[in-house]
Every structure is written in structure tokens, then in C-alpha cells.
C-alpha positions in Angstrom: -6.4 17.2 -1.8 -3.4 18.2 0.4 -2.1 16.4 3.4 0.6 17.8 5.7 2.6 15.2 7.6 5.1 16.2 10.3 7.6 14.0 12.2 8.0 15.3 15.7 10.2 14.7 18.7 9.9 16.1 22.2 7.7 19.2 21.4 7.7 20.4 25.0 11.4 21.3 24.8 11.1 23.5 21.7 12.0 27.2 21.9 10.2 30.2 20.4 11.8 30.9 17.0 10.9 33.1 14.0 10.3 31.1 10.9 10.1 32.3 7.3 8.5 30.3 4.4 8.2 32.3 1.2 6.4 35.5 2.0 5.0 34.1 5.3 6.6 34.6 8.8 5.6 33.1 12.1 7.0 33.2 15.6 6.6 30.1 17.8 8.0 26.8 18.9 7.0 24.9 15.8 7.0 25.1 12.0 3.4 23.7 11.9 1.5 26.9 12.0 3.4 28.6 9.2 3.3 25.5 7.0 -0.4 25.1 7.5 -0.9 28.8 6.6 1.2 28.5 3.4 0.2 25.1 2.2 -3.5 25.1 3.4 -3.7 21.4 3.9 -7.0 19.6 4.1 -5.7 17.5 6.8 -2.6 17.2 9.0 -0.9 14.1 10.5 1.7 14.3 13.3 3.9 11.3 13.9 5.1 11.0 17.5 7.2 8.5 19.4 5.7 6.6 22.3 8.9 7.3 24.2 7.4 10.7 25.1 4.9 8.9 27.4 5.3 9.2 31.2 2.3 7.2 32.6 3.5 3.6 32.8 0.3 2.2 34.4 -0.7 0.6 31.0 0.0 0.9 27.3 -3.3 2.7 26.8 -2.4 5.1 29.6 1.0 5.7 28.1 -0.5 6.6 24.8 -3.2 8.8 26.3 -0.5 10.7 28.2 1.3 11.6 25.0 -1.9 12.5 23.0 -3.3 14.6 25.9 -0.1 16.6 26.2 0.3 17.1 22.4 -3.3 18.2 22.1 -2.7 20.9 24.7 0.4 22.0 22.7 -1.5 22.1 19.4 -4.2 24.3 21.0 -1.4 26.6 22.3 0.1 27.1 18.8 -3.2 27.3 17.0 -2.8 24.3 14.8 -6.6 23.7 14.2 -8.7 20.7 14.7 -8.1 18.8 11.4 -5.1 16.9 12.9 -4.5 13.2 13.4 -1.9 11.9 15.8 0.1 8.7 14.9 2.1 7.2 17.7 5.0 4.9 16.7 6.9 2.5 19.0 10.3 4.1 19.3 13.1 2.8 21.5 15.7 4.3 23.9 16.7 5.0 27.5 15.6 8.4 28.9 15.4 10.0 32.3 11.7 9.2 32.6 11.9 5.6 31.4 13.3 2.9 29.2 11.7 1.6 26.0 12.9 -1.7 24.5 11.9 -3.4 21.2 12.8 -3.6 17.5 13.4 -0.2 15.9 11.8 -1.4 12.6 8.5 -1.6 14.3 8.4 2.2 13.8 8.3 1.6 10.0 5.6 -1.1 10.2 3.3 0.9 12.5 3.8 4.0 10.4 3.0 2.0 7.3 -0.2 0.8 8.8 -1.2 4.1 10.3 -0.5 6.1 7.2 -2.4 3.6 5.0 -5.5 4.5 7.0 -5.3 8.2 6.5 -3.9 8.6 2.9 -6.8 8.9 0.5 -6.9 6.4 -2.3 -8.7 8.5 -4.9 -8.1 11.7 -6.7 -5.1 14.0 -7.2 -3.0 14.3 -4.0 -0.3 16.5 -2.6 1.6 15.2 0.4 3.8 17.6 2.3 6.3 16.1 4.7 8.0 18.3 7.4 11.1 16.7 9.0 12.2 19.9 10.8 11.4 18.5 14.3 11.8 14.8 13.6 14.0 12.3 15.3 16.7 10.5 13.1 15.7 6.9 12.4 12.0 7.7 13.0 11.9 10.3 10.3 13.8 8.0 7.9 11.4 5.1 8.4 8.3 7.3 8.1 9.7 8.7 4.9 10.2 5.2 3.6 6.6 4.1 4.5 5.2 7.3 2.9 7.0 6.8 -0.4 6.0 3.2 -0.7 2.3 3.9 -0.1 2.4 6.9 -2.5 4.0 4.8 -5.2 1.1 2.4 -5.0 -1.6 5.1 -5.1 0.3 6.7 -8.1 -0.7 3.6 -10.1 -4.1 5.4 -10.7 -4.0 9.0 -9.7 -1.5 11.9 -9.8 0.5 12.0 -6.6 3.0 14.7 -5.6 5.4 14.7 -2.7 7.3 17.6 -1.1 9.6 17.5 1.9 10.7 20.4 4.1 13.4 21.2 6.7 14.3 24.4 8.4 17.7 26.1 8.7 19.7 24.7 11.7 19.0 26.4 15.0 22.1 27.9 16.7 21.5 29.4 20.1 22.2 33.2 20.3 23.0 33.3 16.6 19.7 32.2 14.9 17.3 35.2 14.7 15.2 33.7 11.8 15.1 30.3 10.3 14.1 29.7 6.7 12.1 26.6 5.8 13.6 24.9 2.8 12.1 22.5 0.2 14.4 19.5 0.2 12.4 17.2 -2.1 9.7 18.1 -4.7 8.6 15.3 -7.1 5.7 13.8 -8.9 5.6 10.3 -7.5 6.2 7.5 -10.1 3.9 4.5 -10.0 5.4 1.6 -8.1 3.1 -1.4 -7.3 3.7 -3.9 -4.6 6.3 -6.4 -5.8 6.7 -8.7 -2.8 5.0 -12.1 -2.3 3.7 -13.3 1.0 6.7 -14.8 3.0 6.7 -17.8 5.3 4.5 -17.8 8.4 7.5 -17.0 10.6 7.9 -13.5 9.0 4.7 -11.8 10.3 5.3 -11.7 14.1 8.9 -12.3 15.2 10.0 -13.2 18.7 12.1 -10.5 20.3 12.1 -11.0 24.1 10.2 -14.3 24.1 10.9 -17.9 23.2 9.9 -19.2 19.8 7.7 -21.9 21.3 5.5 -19.3 22.9 5.0 -17.6 19.5 4.1 -21.0 18.0 1.2 -21.3 20.3 0.0 -17.8 19.4 0.2 -18.6 15.7 -2.1 -21.5 16.2 -4.7 -19.2 17.8 -4.7 -16.5 15.1 -7.1 -16.5 12.1 -4.6 -14.4 10.2 -2.3 -17.3 9.6 -5.2 -19.4 8.3 -5.9 -16.7 5.7 -2.3 -16.5 4.7 -2.0 -20.3 4.3 -5.2 -20.7 2.4 -5.0 -17.7 0.1 -1.2 -17.3 -0.3 -1.1 -18.5 -3.9 -4.1 -16.6 -5.0 -3.0 -13.4 -3.4 0.5 -13.6 -4.9 -1.0 -14.3 -8.3 -2.9 -11.1 -8.0 0.1 -9.1 -6.9 2.0 -10.6 -9.9 -0.8 -9.7 -12.2 -0.2 -6.0 -11.5 3.6 -6.4 -11.8 3.6 -8.3 -15.1 0.5 -6.8 -16.7 -1.9 -9.8 -16.7 -5.5 -8.4 -17.1 -7.5 -11.6 -16.9 -5.7 -12.8 -13.8 -6.1 -9.3 -12.3 -9.8 -9.6 -12.7 -10.3 -13.2 -11.5 -8.0 -12.9 -8.5 -9.0 -9.5 -7.2 -8.8 -9.9 -3.4 -11.4 -9.3 -0.8 -10.1 -6.4 1.2 -11.9 -6.9 4.5 -10.3 -10.3 5.4 -6.8 -8.8 4.7 -7.6 -5.8 6.9 -8.9 -8.1 9.6 -5.7 -10.1 9.5 -3.6 -7.0 9.9 -5.7 -5.8 12.8 -5.4 -9.2 14.5 -1.7 -9.2 14.1 -1.5 -5.7 15.5 -3.6 -6.7 18.6 -1.4 -9.8 19.1 1.7 -7.6 19.0 0.2 -5.2 21.5 -0.7 -8.0 23.9 3.0 -8.8 24.2 4.0 -5.3 25.3 4.9 -5.2 29.0 4.5 -1.8 30.6 5.7 -1.4 34.2 7.4 1.1 36.4 9.3 3.4 34.0 9.7 0.5 31.5 8.2 -0.6 28.2 9.3 -3.9 26.8 7.9 -5.1 23.4 8.4 -8.8 23.3 7.3 -9.3 19.7 8.4 -7.5 16.6 6.6 -7.1 13.3 8.1 -9.0 10.3 8.2 -8.4 6.6 5.0 -10.2 6.0 3.0 -7.7 8.1 4.2 -4.9 5.8 3.2 -6.9 2.7 -0.3 -7.4 4.1 -0.7 -3.7 4.8 0.5 -2.7 1.3 -1.6 -5.4 -0.3 -4.8 -4.1 1.4 -3.9 -0.5 0.4 -3.2 -1.5 -3.2 -6.5 -3.3 -3.4 -8.3 -0.2 -2.2 -6.4 2.0 -4.7 -7.4 -0.3 -7.5 -10.9 -1.2 -6.3 -12.6 0.8 -9.1 -11.1 -1.7 -11.5 -12.7 -4.7 -9.8 -14.8 -6.5 -12.4 -17.8 -8.7 -12.6 -16.9 -12.2 -13.8 -16.4 -13.3 -16.4 -14.9 -10.1 -17.7 -15.6 -8.8 -21.2 -12.8 -7.7 -23.6 -14.1 -4.2 -23.0 -13.5 -4.6 -19.2 -10.0 -6.0 -19.7 -9.0 -3.2 -22.0 -10.1 -0.8 -19.3 -7.8 -2.6 -16.8 -4.9 -2.5 -19.2 -5.3 1.2 -19.9 -6.0 2.2 -16.3 -3.6 0.0 -14.3 -0.7 -1.1 -16.5 2.1 1.1 -17.9 4.5 1.1 -20.8 5.5 -2.4 -22.1 2.9 -4.2 -19.9 0.1 -2.1 -21.3 1.3 -2.5 -24.9 1.7 -6.3 -24.5 -1.8 -6.7 -23.0 -3.5 -4.5 -25.6 -1.8 -6.5 -28.4 -3.0 -9.8 -27.0 -6.5 -8.5 -26.4 -6.5 -7.1 -29.9 -5.8 -10.5 -31.5 -8.8 -11.9 -29.7 -11.0 -9.0 -30.6 -10.0 -9.2 -34.3 -11.1 -12.8 -34.4 -14.3 -12.1 -32.4 -15.2 -9.4 -34.9 -14.9 -11.9 -37.7 -17.3 -14.2 -35.9 -19.7 -11.4 -35.2 -19.8 -10.4 -38.9 -20.9 -13.9 -39.8 -23.4 -14.1 -36.9 -21.4 -16.9 -35.2 -21.2 -16.6 -31.5 -19.2 -19.6 -30.1 -19.7 -20.8 -26.6 -16.8 -21.2 -24.2 -13.9 -22.3 -26.4 -10.1 -22.8 -25.7 -8.3 -19.8 -27.0 -6.1 -22.0 -29.2 -9.2 -23.2 -31.0 -10.8 -19.7 -31.1 -7.7 -18.4 -32.8 -7.3 -21.4 -35.0 -3.9 -22.4 -33.6 -3.9 -25.9 -35.2 -0.3 -26.7 -34.1 -0.3 -25.1 -30.7 1.8 -26.6 -28.0 -0.7 -28.0 -25.5 1.7 -27.4 -22.6 1.4 -24.2 -20.6 4.9 -22.8 -20.7 5.7 -20.0 -18.1 7.6 -18.0 -20.6 4.8 -18.0 -23.1 2.2 -17.3 -20.4 4.0 -14.1 -19.3 5.0 -13.0 -22.8 1.3 -13.1 -23.9 0.0 -11.0 -20.9 -1.4 -14.2 -19.3 -3.7 -14.8 -22.2 -2.0 -18.2 -22.9 -3.7 -20.3 -25.6 -4.2 -23.4 -23.5 -5.1 -21.7 -20.3 -7.6 -19.2 -21.6 -11.2 -19.7 -22.8 -13.3 -17.3 -24.9 -17.1 -17.1 -25.0 -19.4 -14.8 -27.1 -23.0 -13.9 -26.4 -25.4 -13.5 -29.3 -26.7 -10.0 -30.1 -28.3 -8.1 -32.9 -25.0 -7.0 -34.6 -25.2 -3.5 -36.0 -21.6 -2.4 -35.8 -19.3 -5.3 -35.0 -16.2 -3.1 -34.9 -17.6 -1.1 -32.0 -19.8 -3.6 -30.2 -17.9 -6.9 -30.1 -15.7 -6.0 -27.1 -18.8 -5.8 -24.9 -20.1 -9.2 -26.0 -16.9 -11.3 -25.9 -15.8 -12.8 -22.5 -12.7 -14.4 -21.2 -12.0 -16.8 -18.4 -9.3 -19.2 -17.3 -10.0 -22.9 -17.7 -10.8 -24.4 -14.3 -8.2 -27.1 -15.0 -5.5 -24.6 -15.8 -6.2 -22.0 -13.1 -4.0 -23.4 -10.4 -1.1 -23.7 -12.9 -1.6 -20.1 -13.9 -1.5 -18.9 -10.3 1.7 -21.0 -9.6 3.5 -19.6 -12.6 2.7 -16.0 -11.6 3.6 -16.5 -7.9 6.9 -18.1 -8.8 7.7 -15.3 -11.3 7.0 -12.8 -8.6 9.6 -14.3 -6.4 12.2 -13.5 -9.1 11.3 -9.8 -9.4 
């Protein structure tokens, strides 16, 4: 699939120019038609600043004003119907109005908006045109894009190209070439941040802190963060450190996270004052909002690896091979291999032990009974005191091929909290 994303400024001020891209040429006020013709994207997303709005009767009216005018412009240049518009809360003073707030909100809303339109499955090419973009907006959109694409590259091939035209010089520019300024295969990069303190999701900007405190008590999002913080951080860490069993047991429910993000977004919007030629955003998004957005996106990307519990060795090998990379994959496979080897020996003698501590299953007679963080991480989370192994009986015909499917792992209920705490703390040191 191909997606074309363009960062735009004030499109109504653009002049007719002749553009060239490869063997294609086009005359018009925008690079969009020629890029669509050459790239043939399945979908196009245009990022626009809310500062283009001129109807200050409400936030909704302001946004409708921008989208209505840009739709007219898109029809004029023949951009097609497969186009999404993403408005971001830019700032600045202009002849038609003043827009106040935190510039970083552009990044957070771009992150959220792009996470809704970037497909999480299959090979993907993302083409990013910065020709018409505005300085910090384009920079922050690029950052959001690359972070999301790094997450989806955990599973599927993802490619990124960026474009910019030659500079326009009045009376001298007869034709502008469109240049490729970045062309890469995106490297996998999972989410590596934990969930921060509660004061880092919505941040006071033009309001007193005590007003925000009352808001926090009303939002369900903060209840989710408080109750699930350790479990969610453990899952994030399971991807970072290559811990297949913890990945399986702590795989998050996506819907509650998305609902928390939506609630925070609505709360932020409720503190946007729109009046005569003025927009004042009283709250700002904090780092935690971005973590939640990326967490939900990563869970969707990796959803095909969500397992029924308890997972079999076969399941965990699939997680290791499909999610982890390099040393993490090798470490996990080695530890799973040790358990499999012992399970095969049991199967060959028709012995199928019920849930047993891993230290006993592997005959570790002198094993240290303390769960040591270093050992836990070094053994891909399959620590001898924390992990339990169970085998189901079956009519063994080929133990070497069949045992993986009949051997199951779980964390001891008594050790689970300790396992999560170790991983969450290690994540803080990434």
C-alpha cells in the first residue's frame, strides 16, 4: 500500500508554477497532482494548521471553515476524493486572528491523527511532501511519522520517502524540480517509554493547576493509568527486552487505551477558548498522551501475535521469531530450546508433568530461590523461580515435532507482580 502525506501552509496564496518530477510535468499551485500521478498512492493525507481558520464562532466552526475551503481547493486542482485532512493546533499572530497555545500540541495531535490512518498490516510505502509545509509543523509531523513507522516496522516492511521542490524565486523560476530528500527502509523501533506520572498527560498552560486537579478526578483515563500502569509498562518492556511469556500474559486490551486517549483529547478541546479573532488553548498535551497513543498503535501492530493463555512453546517461538530481533530473538530461542529439550525427554518416556516450577522441570537442584532482575532479563524472562511448565498428555508419535504444541508456560501467580516490577524498572533505564 502507498500513502502520500503532505504538510501544507496557506494554500490560497500559492501561485501557478510548472513542476517536474521524473518524466512527469504539471502546471498548478501545488505539487499534489503531479505527486499523485507519479506515485499513485492508495490514499492521501494533508496536514493543515488550524491557524488558517477565519470563523471564530466556535472551535467546530473554525475547523469547518478550514476544511470547507481546502475541499474547494482540492476540487480545483483535481486531487481526487481519496484524501483525508488532518488539522493541527498551530500557533501565531496573523491579520485575521491570534492563536495561542503550546507548539508541541502539533506533534501530539499529528501523532494521534496519523495513528488512525496509517495501516498496521502489510508492506507500506509512505511518501511525505514538505514542499508547502510550515517550519516547525513539518518538523513535528515528520517526527510523529517516523516514530509510528518505526513501530509498524516491527512486523512488516515499511519504506519512507520525503520530497521537496526547488526553491521558488519570482521572475526567475520557470520550472521547479521535485527532489527526493530522504529514501529509506524504516528500521524497527518499538515504544521504549514507560507511562509517566499523572501530571504529564494534560498540562496547564493558561489555567491554574488546581483547576486541572479537579478535571483529573473526573476523567476515567487517569483511573486506567493508575490501575494498569505496572502491567502496561511490563508489556512495553517485554517487546524492548525480548520476553515472550510476559509479552503473551500482559498483552493489553486496545479499546480501553483508545478510550483514554479520546477522553484526554476531548478534555483538551473543552479548554480551548474561541472568541472574536482569538483562539486560546488553556491546556497542553504532555508526554504521557504520546505514550498512550503509541502504546495503542503498537498493540494494534502486534495484535496478530496475541495468544490464548497459557501459551504453548510453539506459540512463544512464534512471538520470538515474529516480534523480536537480533540478540533478543537469539536469547529467547535459546531459553525456549532448553525447556523444549527437557519436554521432549519427558514425552519420550510418556511422562507429562502438571504445572511445575521451571527450576524443578530442568532439575536445577541448587537453584537460587531469589528472583534476581539480572537473571530474569538474561534468560528472556524465563527465570527458573518465576516460571512454571505444564505438559498435556497425548499419543506421542514424533516427540521432536509435536512436543512444542503440548508444553505450556505461565508465570507463578506469586511471582507475577515481581516479574512486572522488574521489567517496568528496567524500562525506566532504557
